[in-house]
C-alpha positions in Angstrom: -8.1 -62.5 70.8 -8.8 -58.8 70.3 -10.6 -57.8 67.0 -8.5 -56.2 64.3 -8.9 -52.5 64.1 -8.8 -50.9 60.6 -9.1 -47.2 59.7 -12.4 -46.0 58.2 -12.1 -45.4 54.4 -12.8 -47.3 51.2 -10.5 -50.2 52.0 -11.7 -50.5 55.6 -15.3 -50.3 54.6 -14.7 -53.0 52.0 -13.1 -55.2 54.6 -15.9 -54.5 57.1 -18.6 -55.3 54.4 -16.8 -58.6 53.7 -16.8 -59.5 57.4 -20.5 -58.7 57.7 -21.4 -60.6 54.6 -19.6 -63.6 56.1 -21.7 -63.4 59.2 -19.3 -61.5 61.4 -19.9 -58.7 63.9 -18.3 -55.3 63.3 -17.8 -52.3 65.6 -18.4 -49.2 63.6 -18.6 -45.4 63.9 -21.9 -43.5 63.6 -22.8 -39.8 63.9 -23.9 -40.4 67.5 -21.9 -43.1 69.3 -20.1 -46.3 68.2 -22.2 -49.4 67.5 -21.8 -53.1 66.8 -23.6 -54.5 63.8 -24.4 -57.7 61.8 -25.9 -58.3 58.4 -29.7 -58.7 58.6 -29.5 -62.0 56.8 -27.0 -63.5 59.3 -28.6 -66.5 61.0 -28.6 -65.9 64.8 -26.9 -62.5 64.2 -29.2 -60.4 66.4 -29.0 -63.0 69.2 -25.2 -62.7 69.0 -25.4 -58.9 69.4 -27.4 -59.5 72.6 -24.9 -62.1 73.8 -21.9 -59.7 73.1 -23.5 -56.9 75.1 -25.0 -59.1 77.8 -28.2 -57.4 77.0 -31.7 -58.5 78.0 -33.5 -60.0 75.0 -36.5 -57.7 75.5 -34.5 -54.7 74.5 -34.9 -53.5 70.9 -32.4 -53.4 68.0 -32.2 -50.6 65.5 -31.7 -51.2 61.7 -29.2 -48.7 60.3 -30.1 -48.1 56.7 -29.0 -46.0 53.7 -32.5 -45.1 52.7 -36.1 -45.9 53.9 -36.5 -47.8 50.6 -34.3 -50.5 52.0 -37.1 -51.5 54.4 -40.1 -50.6 52.3 -41.4 -54.2 52.3 -41.0 -54.5 56.0 -42.6 -51.4 57.5 -45.6 -49.2 57.1 -44.7 -45.6 56.3 -47.0 -43.5 58.6 -47.8 -39.8 58.3 -45.6 -39.1 61.3 -42.7 -41.0 59.8 -43.0 -39.2 56.5 -42.9 -35.8 58.4 -39.9 -36.8 60.6 -37.8 -38.4 57.9 -36.9 -34.9 56.8 -34.5 -35.0 59.8 -32.6 -37.8 58.2 -29.7 -38.4 57.9 -29.2 -37.7 61.6 -29.6 -38.8 65.2 -33.2 -39.9 65.0 -34.6 -43.4 65.2 -38.1 -44.0 64.0 -40.1 -46.9 65.4 -42.5 -48.0 62.7 -45.3 -50.5 62.4 -43.9 -53.8 60.9 -45.8 -55.3 58.0 -45.5 -58.7 59.7 -46.7 -57.3 63.1 -45.0 -55.5 65.9 -42.6 -52.7 65.2 -39.2 -52.1 63.6 -36.8 -49.3 64.6 -34.9 -47.7 61.7 -32.4 -44.9 61.3 -30.4 -43.2 58.5 -27.2 -42.1 60.3 -25.4 -38.9 59.3 -22.2 -40.8 58.8 -20.8 -42.3 55.6 -19.4 -45.5 57.0 -22.6 -47.2 58.2 -24.6 -46.0 55.2 -21.9 -47.4 52.9 -22.1 -50.8 54.7 -25.9 -50.8 54.5 -25.7 -50.2 50.8 -23.2 -53.1 50.5 -24.9 -55.7 52.6 -28.4 -54.4 53.4 -30.0 -53.1 56.6 -27.7 -53.5 59.6 -29.1 -54.6 63.0 -27.1 -52.4 65.3 -26.8 -51.6 69.0 -24.4 -49.4 71.0 -20.9 -50.8 71.3 -20.8 -51.2 75.1 -21.8 -53.8 77.7 -25.4 -53.3 78.8 -25.5 -50.6 81.5 -22.0 -49.3 80.7 -21.2 -45.9 79.2 -21.5 -45.6 75.4 -18.3 -46.0 73.4 -17.1 -42.8 71.6 -14.0 -44.2 70.0 -12.6 -47.3 68.4 -10.3 -47.7 71.4 -13.2 -47.7 73.8 -14.9 -50.3 71.7 -11.8 -52.5 71.7 -11.5 -52.1 75.5 -15.1 -53.0 76.2 -15.8 -55.6 73.5 -12.7 -56.2 71.4 -12.4 -59.9 72.3 -16.0 -60.5 71.2 -16.0 -58.8 67.8 -14.6 -59.8 64.4 -13.5 -56.3 63.2 -13.6 -52.7 64.4 -13.8 -49.8 61.9 -11.9 -46.8 63.4 -13.6 -43.5 62.3 -12.0 -41.4 65.0 -13.9 -39.9 68.0 -17.7 -40.0 67.5 -18.8 -36.5 66.6 -22.1 -36.6 68.5 -21.5 -38.6 71.7 -25.2 -38.7 72.5 -27.5 -41.6 71.4 -30.2 -41.0 68.9 -33.6 -39.7 69.9 -36.2 -42.6 69.5 -39.7 -41.7 68.4 -42.6 -44.1 67.9 -44.5 -43.3 64.8 -47.9 -45.0 64.6 -50.6 -43.5 62.4 -51.0 -39.8 62.8 -49.1 -39.5 66.1 -45.5 -39.3 67.3 -44.3 -40.3 70.8 -40.8 -39.8 72.2 -39.5 -43.1 73.7 -36.0 -41.9 74.4 -34.6 -38.3 74.5 -31.3 -37.9 72.6 -29.5 -36.1 69.9 -32.6 -34.4 68.3 -34.4 -32.1 70.8 -38.2 -32.2 71.1 -38.5 -28.6 69.8 -37.0 -29.8 66.5 -39.3 -32.7 66.3 -42.3 -30.6 67.0 -41.4 -28.1 64.3 -41.0 -30.9 61.8 -44.4 -32.3 62.7 -46.3 -29.1 62.9 -46.9 -28.7 59.1 -48.9 -32.0 59.2 -50.7 -31.1 62.4 -49.2 -34.3 64.0 -49.1 -34.2 67.8 -45.9 -35.0 69.7 -46.0 -36.6 73.1 -43.4 -37.6 75.6 -43.1 -41.3 76.4 -43.3 -40.5 80.1 -46.7 -38.8 79.8 
């Protein structure tokens, strides 16, 4: 059975928040491409995202948040992260040291829908709304065609305005390293970091 598609707006976001709070998976628009999300507190929720996408479990998941304060107890705010958070909201994912060990990827999207849902139910583990290895979904129709029978609801925000995935930057201590090129160009990152004399390196170097 194909997931119900509802238009983005106050009523649609309320319905999506209720689905998330009940443990469901929602397709949602962002400022880059469409994603699928669960509530962080959902038991087995992240595993379900991997299953839906047929994605290898060693790939990371991003937490979409409304503000960095939502994950203050989970991450260490490094100098590089503090410099780059000036590019939020936007197409930038920061990979931060986790208090419990390892890292956590977080992003404040420049789109009202995911931020409203994060305010309602907390940080949202999110990944792109496509089968692993397939093109990114840029509309609710593309989400429905690719994953509709595996989701509980799709929030239709029209065509994605960006169409390019977020830039992913690892921020550890006083350094910043690009892990994935994307919506934010290196020149913009470098300019943001320059005031703090924080070096930027490419992940391939």
